C-alpha positions, 0 to 999 in steps of 0.5 A: 841495187848494183848487185842485182844488176850484176846478178841479172847480167851474170844470169843473162850471160849464162842463159845466152851461153846455155842457149848456144850449147843447147843446155838447160838454162838452170841445172836441175841436177841435185847430188846429196852427200858422197858415197853412201853405204850399201842398203843392207848396212844402212841404219845400223844401231850404232849409226842411229845412236850417233845420229841421235847424239848429234841431234841432241848435241851430247851423249845419250842417256842409257834409256835413250841409247837403248831406244835408239838401238831398238828403233834401228831397222837392222837391230837384231830382234 
């Protein structure tokens, strides 16, 4: 119970400071990740393979690797 009171007290203090600074009480800015490659190099076949291996938790079979490379928007058709 004390933790909830401390949390409420912290939020009240933040709301007070935010009001005095004329800023929103809750930050709605969200940043995802760091620097991303340019759009023209996103989703390369090797990126798709790496992602699929990470999701699977191990190396892909030859068939899975071929399918992953073919599904890349930047694969050479």
